[in-house]
Every structure is written in C-alpha cells, then in structure tokens.
VMD Tcl script that draws the C-alpha trace (Angstrom):
set ca {
  {142.72 153.37 186.06}
  {145.70 151.26 185.07}
  {146.08 150.15 181.48}
  {144.99 146.55 180.90}
  {145.95 144.62 177.80}
  {144.88 141.17 176.78}
  {146.15 139.42 173.70}
  {144.44 136.81 171.59}
  {144.98 135.22 168.22}
  {142.26 135.48 165.56}
  {142.99 133.73 162.25}
  {146.73 134.31 162.59}
  {146.32 137.96 163.59}
  {147.40 139.10 167.06}
  {144.57 141.16 168.55}
  {145.40 143.24 171.61}
  {142.40 144.46 173.59}
  {143.41 147.65 175.36}
  {141.41 149.01 178.28}
  {142.02 152.22 180.21}
  {144.16 155.28 179.58}
  {147.26 155.52 177.40}
  {149.11 158.29 179.23}
  {152.64 159.36 180.15}
  {154.39 157.00 182.53}
  {153.67 153.42 183.40}
  {150.77 153.08 180.95}
  {152.60 154.16 177.81}
  {155.67 152.13 178.86}
  {153.53 149.02 179.36}
  {151.91 149.58 175.98}
  {155.30 149.98 174.26}
  {156.61 146.82 175.94}
  {153.53 144.84 174.90}
  {154.00 145.69 171.22}
  {157.75 145.13 171.50}
  {157.16 141.63 172.92}
  {154.75 140.78 170.08}
  {157.34 141.90 167.51}
  {160.06 139.94 169.33}
  {157.83 136.85 169.15}
  {157.71 137.28 165.36}
  {154.12 138.52 165.15}
  {153.68 140.41 161.87}
  {149.94 141.14 161.89}
  {148.76 143.15 164.88}
  {145.38 144.77 165.53}
  {144.96 147.10 168.48}
  {141.36 147.00 169.68}
  {140.88 150.45 171.22}
  {137.18 150.17 172.07}
  {137.85 150.41 175.83}
  {140.47 153.17 175.74}
  {139.01 156.04 177.73}
  {141.75 158.62 177.18}
  {145.03 159.14 175.37}
  {147.41 162.04 176.02}
  {150.23 163.40 173.85}
  {152.74 160.97 175.37}
  {150.35 158.12 174.62}
  {150.02 159.34 171.03}
  {153.79 159.54 170.77}
  {154.06 155.98 171.99}
  {151.45 154.88 169.46}
  {153.38 156.54 166.63}
  {156.69 155.07 167.86}
  {155.29 151.53 168.08}
  {153.71 151.92 164.64}
  {157.07 152.87 163.11}
  {158.95 150.22 165.05}
  {156.48 147.57 163.81}
  {156.82 148.78 160.23}
  {160.63 148.79 160.40}
  {160.49 145.14 161.50}
  {158.21 144.16 158.63}
  {155.07 144.01 160.76}
  {151.77 145.80 160.26}
  {149.90 147.53 163.07}
  {146.22 148.43 162.58}
  {143.79 150.25 164.85}
  {140.20 149.13 165.39}
  {137.18 150.48 167.30}
  {138.39 154.02 167.83}
  {136.05 156.05 169.99}
  {134.86 159.44 168.72}
  {137.29 161.33 171.00}
  {140.17 159.16 169.84}
  {139.23 159.73 166.18}
  {139.01 163.45 166.81}
  {142.51 163.51 168.35}
  {143.92 161.61 165.37}
  {142.23 164.00 162.94}
  {143.38 167.15 164.75}
  {146.97 165.86 164.89}
  {146.79 164.69 161.25}
  {147.68 161.18 162.40}
  {144.54 159.70 160.85}
  {146.52 159.53 157.59}
  {149.40 157.67 159.28}
  {147.47 154.79 160.81}
  {145.31 152.13 159.20}
  {142.07 152.54 161.14}
  {138.96 150.37 160.99}
  {135.49 150.73 162.47}
  {135.58 147.24 163.91}
  {137.92 144.39 164.67}
  {136.55 142.10 161.97}
  {137.25 144.65 159.23}
  {140.80 145.18 160.54}
  {141.47 141.43 160.58}
  {139.98 140.97 157.08}
  {142.17 143.79 155.75}
  {145.22 141.56 156.16}
  {143.80 139.23 153.53}
  {144.76 135.59 153.56}
}
mol new
graphics top color blue
foreach p $ca { graphics top sphere $p radius 0.5 }
foreach p [lrange $ca 0 end-1] q [lrange $ca 1 end] { graphics top cylinder $p $q radius 0.2 }
display resetview
C-alpha cells in the first residue's frame, strides 16, 4: 500500500496523518519531502500522527531520524503521536524511544507545545 499523508492545522500545530508503510523507496522519500515542505513553509510545531502506519523498516526509521534532526536544526519541533505497539517496540529495541518525543494520543502531543 502506498503511503498517504494528509496535513491539517490544529491550534497552530501542523498535524500530519500518515497511513500505510514507511519503507525504503518512494514511501520514505515522500515522507521526507512532506516534512521538508512543512519546514520550508515555516512550520515550527509538527505532530506526526502514526495511528495508521502499518509497518516501518530500517530505511523508514532512518528517514524518521533524519527528518527529526533536520527539523531540530531549523528550530522546529517534531513529535510522534499514536504509535502502535509494533512501532513502539521497534523504537525501544533501537533505543530511539529516548530520541523522539512520543505521546499516546494527538491531543497530548498538541498540548505539549504549550501556548
């Protein structure tokens, strides 16, 4: 299944709903470009809603880490919301859970930005 991303604004926070698989190739490139375009548009608060992500491979994880660092270097903050149990497990095994700001739900991620 191709990766689908829809973007919406919630209280000044850009929320990207991601659906499908974040894997090597077109999917991870599309994901990288999406975040890059948000940063280029001056968005500083970004929440990735991962509730509908069915699978992520090592290339997808690499892309996630790269976009996280690229956001940070541009003064933006990237947060992850609604991680599935498999996704959480992958982040724990790879010790990336400590790198990302993760939240159980979108509302908590948005609130974490404060006012």
